Phi, psi and omega in degrees: 000125179300142177068004183306306182300318175301316184284331181288335182276355189233156172245099191288348176282342183242348180242151180280001185289145178291140175291314172071169174201174180296133181216093183278108184250338182066022185265350176054060179261162176219162173212150173235122182249130171276126188233117175266081180255210179304325173230129177294135183201180177237137178259121179250125189227131177246133180280121177199135176063031178077013177220178174248115176285131195228146178223146172259134179239113187298336176239174182302156171293130185296138180253353180243148178290148179093348179260125180248135178240144175286140178225111187261124180293137180237181180301149173293146177249161178288157180301327178302338180290351179302327182257004185289131168208152182147197184245122173267120188303149178304145180091351181250156181302131178075021185304134178144190185262135178239127176236152173276118180276315182201158175202161176168211181247161174223154178246115176292124180257321183197146179206138165212187190293343188239003182202139174229125179243135185204158177252125177268136177234069181252184174289319180255319183263117181222143176113185188274136178228163179222141173244122181237127180290135176266184180282345181273140185301127177069007176258135180227169172244138178243135175203160180271139180275000000 
């Protein structure tokens, strides 16, 4: 069931996060959310197949070539999460403040099970990027080409 893992981790009566559902728009949008949770990090999300494919990045998404960052794949999020910002209450999954760092559209250039190449067209993040899966489960690297 799509978004099952996302929905199982949340109590939508107590958190402001969208419950969401599959929403195939074909708009190829992305969002980077700065998240002050147990550990400050950035959530990078690409709209695809009616969901947001998601990675947690312990440091900012690199804006310069030659900088590689760890990106840990997380559960897919609903497309409604593109606009989410706010406070997730203490005691709930992801508790903390979420702000939108950047958002925009992306152009998919190439994709296979271990690599995604795309061009970001955001207000802050622009240019060609790559996500490459490492040998460790759910760990990827993100970098600017």
